[in-house]
C-alpha positions as CSV (number, residue, x, y, z in Angstrom):
1,X,-19.1,-72.5,106.2
2,X,-22.3,-74.2,104.9
3,X,-22.1,-77.8,103.7
4,X,-24.3,-79.4,101.2
5,X,-24.9,-82.8,99.9
6,X,-24.8,-83.2,96.2
7,X,-28.7,-82.9,95.7
8,X,-28.8,-79.8,98.0
9,X,-25.8,-78.2,96.1
10,X,-27.5,-78.7,92.8
11,X,-30.7,-77.1,94.0
12,X,-28.8,-74.0,95.5
13,X,-26.6,-73.6,92.5
14,X,-29.5,-74.0,89.9
15,X,-28.0,-77.0,88.2
16,X,-28.4,-80.8,88.3
17,X,-26.7,-83.6,90.1
18,X,-25.7,-85.0,86.7
19,X,-24.0,-81.7,85.8
20,X,-22.1,-81.6,89.0
21,X,-20.8,-85.2,88.5
22,X,-19.9,-84.2,84.9
23,X,-17.9,-81.2,86.0
24,X,-16.1,-83.4,88.5
25,X,-15.2,-85.9,85.9
26,X,-13.9,-83.1,83.6
27,X,-11.6,-81.8,86.5
28,X,-13.7,-78.5,86.8
29,X,-14.9,-79.2,90.2
30,X,-12.9,-80.5,93.2
31,X,-14.1,-83.7,94.8
32,X,-16.3,-83.3,98.0
33,X,-15.4,-83.9,101.6
34,X,-16.2,-87.5,102.3
35,X,-17.7,-88.6,105.6
36,X,-18.3,-92.4,105.2
37,X,-20.0,-92.8,102.0
38,X,-21.5,-89.2,101.9
39,X,-19.9,-86.4,100.0
40,X,-20.2,-82.9,101.4
41,X,-19.6,-79.8,99.4
42,X,-19.1,-76.2,100.8
43,X,-19.4,-72.6,99.6
44,X,-16.3,-72.8,97.6
45,X,-17.9,-75.5,95.4
46,X,-21.1,-73.3,95.1
47,X,-19.0,-70.3,94.0
48,X,-17.2,-72.4,91.4
49,X,-20.4,-73.9,90.1
50,X,-21.9,-70.5,89.6
51,X,-18.8,-69.3,87.7
52,X,-18.9,-72.5,85.5
53,X,-22.5,-71.7,84.7
54,X,-21.7,-68.2,83.9
55,X,-18.9,-69.3,81.6
56,X,-20.9,-71.8,79.9
57,X,-23.7,-69.2,79.3
58,X,-21.2,-67.0,77.5
59,X,-20.3,-69.8,75.2
60,X,-16.9,-71.0,76.5
61,X,-15.9,-74.6,76.0
62,X,-14.9,-76.9,78.8
63,X,-11.3,-76.7,77.9
64,X,-11.3,-72.9,78.1
65,X,-13.2,-73.0,81.4
66,X,-10.6,-75.4,82.9
67,X,-7.8,-72.9,81.9
68,X,-9.7,-70.0,83.4
69,X,-10.3,-72.0,86.7
70,X,-6.6,-73.0,86.8
71,X,-5.7,-69.2,86.5
72,X,-8.2,-68.4,89.3
73,X,-6.7,-71.1,91.6
74,X,-3.3,-69.4,90.9
75,X,-4.6,-66.0,92.0
76,X,-5.1,-64.5,88.5
77,X,-7.9,-62.1,88.2
78,X,-10.5,-64.0,86.0
79,X,-12.7,-60.9,86.0
80,X,-10.2,-59.2,83.7
81,X,-10.7,-62.1,81.1
82,X,-14.5,-61.8,81.5
83,X,-14.2,-58.1,81.2
84,X,-12.3,-58.5,77.9
85,X,-14.8,-60.9,76.7
86,X,-17.7,-58.6,77.6
87,X,-16.1,-55.7,75.7
88,X,-15.8,-57.9,72.6
89,X,-19.3,-59.4,72.7
90,X,-21.5,-56.6,73.9
91,X,-23.7,-55.0,71.2
92,X,-22.5,-51.8,69.8
93,X,-26.0,-50.3,69.8
94,X,-28.4,-49.4,72.6
95,X,-31.3,-50.3,70.4
96,X,-33.8,-52.7,71.8
97,X,-34.9,-55.5,69.4
98,X,-38.6,-55.8,68.7
99,X,-41.0,-58.5,67.5
100,X,-43.7,-58.4,64.8
101,X,-46.2,-60.8,63.4
102,X,-46.4,-61.4,59.6
103,X,-49.6,-59.5,59.6
104,X,-48.0,-56.4,61.4
105,X,-45.1,-56.6,59.0
106,X,-47.5,-56.5,55.9
107,X,-49.4,-53.7,57.5
108,X,-46.1,-51.7,58.0
109,X,-45.4,-51.9,54.3
110,X,-48.9,-51.0,52.9
111,X,-49.3,-51.1,49.3
112,X,-46.8,-54.0,48.6
113,X,-48.3,-56.6,46.3
114,X,-49.2,-59.9,48.1
115,X,-47.0,-61.8,45.6
116,X,-44.0,-59.9,46.7
117,X,-44.2,-60.5,50.4
118,X,-42.9,-64.1,50.7
119,X,-39.7,-63.3,48.6
120,X,-39.3,-60.1,50.5
121,X,-39.5,-61.7,53.9
122,X,-37.1,-64.4,52.8
123,X,-34.6,-61.8,51.7
124,X,-35.0,-59.7,54.8
125,X,-34.1,-62.8,56.9
126,X,-31.0,-63.4,54.7
127,X,-29.9,-59.8,55.3
128,X,-30.5,-60.2,59.0
129,X,-33.2,-57.6,59.2
130,X,-35.6,-60.3,60.3
131,X,-35.0,-63.4,62.4
132,X,-37.8,-66.1,62.6
133,X,-39.1,-66.6,66.1
134,X,-41.9,-69.1,66.1
135,X,-45.0,-67.4,64.8
136,X,-43.4,-64.0,64.8
137,X,-40.2,-62.3,63.6
138,X,-37.5,-60.9,65.8
139,X,-36.5,-57.4,64.6
140,X,-32.8,-56.7,65.6
141,X,-33.1,-53.2,64.5
142,X,-36.6,-51.5,64.6
143,X,-35.0,-48.4,63.3
144,X,-34.0,-50.0,60.1
145,X,-37.5,-51.5,59.7
146,X,-39.0,-48.1,60.1
147,X,-36.7,-46.7,57.5
148,X,-37.6,-49.3,55.1
149,X,-41.3,-48.7,55.7
150,X,-40.9,-44.9,55.2
151,X,-39.1,-45.4,51.9
152,X,-41.8,-47.8,50.6
153,X,-44.4,-45.2,51.7
154,X,-42.6,-42.5,49.9
155,X,-42.8,-44.6,46.6
156,X,-39.5,-46.5,46.6
157,X,-40.2,-50.2,45.4
158,X,-39.6,-52.7,48.3
159,X,-37.1,-54.7,46.2
160,X,-35.1,-51.5,45.7
161,X,-35.1,-50.9,49.4
162,X,-33.8,-54.3,50.2
163,X,-31.1,-53.8,47.5
164,X,-29.8,-50.6,49.1
165,X,-30.0,-52.3,52.5
166,X,-27.7,-54.9,51.2
167,X,-25.3,-52.4,49.7
168,X,-25.2,-50.3,52.8
169,X,-24.4,-53.4,55.0
170,X,-21.6,-54.3,52.6
171,X,-20.2,-50.8,52.8
172,X,-20.5,-50.7,56.5
173,X,-18.7,-54.1,56.9
174,X,-15.9,-52.5,54.9
175,X,-15.7,-49.5,57.0
176,X,-15.8,-51.5,60.3
177,X,-13.1,-53.8,58.9
178,X,-10.8,-50.8,58.2
179,X,-11.3,-49.5,61.7
180,X,-10.4,-52.8,63.3
181,X,-7.4,-53.4,61.1
182,X,-6.2,-49.9,62.0
183,X,-6.3,-50.6,65.7
184,X,-5.0,-54.1,65.3
185,X,-1.9,-53.1,63.2
186,X,-1.0,-49.9,65.3
187,X,-2.1,-51.0,68.9
188,X,-2.8,-54.7,69.4
189,X,0.1,-56.0,67.4
190,X,2.5,-53.9,69.4
191,X,1.4,-54.9,72.7
192,X,3.1,-57.5,74.8
193,X,2.4,-61.1,73.2
194,X,2.8,-62.5,76.7
195,X,-0.6,-61.5,78.1
196,X,-1.0,-60.6,81.8
197,X,-3.9,-58.9,83.6
198,X,-2.7,-55.4,82.8
199,X,-2.4,-56.3,79.1
200,X,-5.9,-57.6,79.0
201,X,-7.1,-54.5,80.7
202,X,-5.4,-52.3,78.2
203,X,-6.8,-54.2,75.2
204,X,-10.3,-53.9,76.6
205,X,-9.9,-50.1,77.2
206,X,-8.8,-49.7,73.5
207,X,-12.0,-51.6,72.3
208,X,-14.2,-49.4,74.6
209,X,-12.7,-46.2,73.2
210,X,-13.3,-47.4,69.7
211,X,-17.2,-47.3,70.1
212,X,-17.6,-43.5,70.3
213,X,-14.7,-42.8,67.9
214,X,-16.3,-44.9,65.1
215,X,-19.6,-42.9,65.3
216,X,-17.8,-39.6,65.6
217,X,-15.8,-40.4,62.6
218,X,-18.4,-41.9,60.3
219,X,-21.3,-39.5,61.0
220,X,-19.6,-36.2,59.7
221,X,-18.4,-38.1,56.4
222,X,-22.0,-39.4,55.8
223,X,-23.6,-35.9,56.5
224,X,-21.0,-34.2,54.1
225,X,-21.5,-36.9,51.4
226,X,-25.3,-36.6,51.7
227,X,-25.1,-32.8,51.2
228,X,-22.8,-33.1,48.1
229,X,-24.8,-36.0,46.6
230,X,-28.2,-34.3,47.2
231,X,-27.0,-31.0,45.7
232,X,-25.5,-32.8,42.7
233,X,-28.4,-35.1,42.1
234,X,-31.4,-32.8,42.7
235,X,-29.8,-29.4,42.0
236,X,-31.6,-29.2,38.7
237,X,-34.9,-29.7,40.4
238,X,-34.0,-27.0,43.0
239,X,-33.3,-24.6,40.1
240,X,-36.9,-25.4,38.7
241,X,-38.3,-24.6,42.0
242,X,-36.5,-21.3,42.2
243,X,-37.5,-20.5,38.6
244,X,-41.1,-21.2,39.5
245,X,-40.8,-19.0,42.7
246,X,-39.3,-16.2,40.6
247,X,-42.1,-16.5,38.1
248,X,-44.8,-16.2,40.9
249,X,-43.2,-12.8,41.8
250,X,-43.3,-11.5,38.3
251,X,-46.5,-13.1,37.3
252,X,-44.9,-15.4,34.6
253,X,-45.0,-18.6,36.4
254,X,-46.4,-21.4,34.2
255,X,-49.7,-22.6,35.0
256,X,-50.4,-26.3,36.1
257,X,-52.2,-28.3,33.4
């Protein structure tokens, strides 16, 4: 088994000597083997340092990390806990975020008055459609940005597009809340309150199954609702088109002015 002095361990683990000493002070890292005044660390220290760094990167507090490490020392499978955390925090979309400059953003929404742009950008940031990133903007969902640009190109005013985005977001939050409450009431609340590794795996599996189920449930309702709404709202225009076509076949169609 390899041995390291503290500076060597810090270099191999990708951390600092100061961090290693801080972890020891917090009880997260066992003390080294002493040979005279020199402390020697081994591969078990290295493995633990890497795990600590991974947990810190995921946002765990030192208190939670200490509990996880204690469970690890007792033979518990920490990967089950990390697996549950991954299921809960992984994005629910495979969409890759993009980046745009202010000029590119303005170009995508051609025809929008210059005076509208600052307020529109501010509101888009509030809605989470844009995130400031230095001299650019991060776009969490390029698809949504594309939809907005297409609606503006079709003649819908940009403020109206942002209004509907806010309303749809609110509606989706309500739908998501209903699904989560359904599973929480009928699954999570009935599981063993004394968590063990098997219970954690079971909860993670339930959340994984929710992902495709939510999409499978929502998409058909949206499709049917759009069919109904389109027919109801634009049925009179369809009737005018049919009347025009019938006129063409009989030679009585009204002429354009």
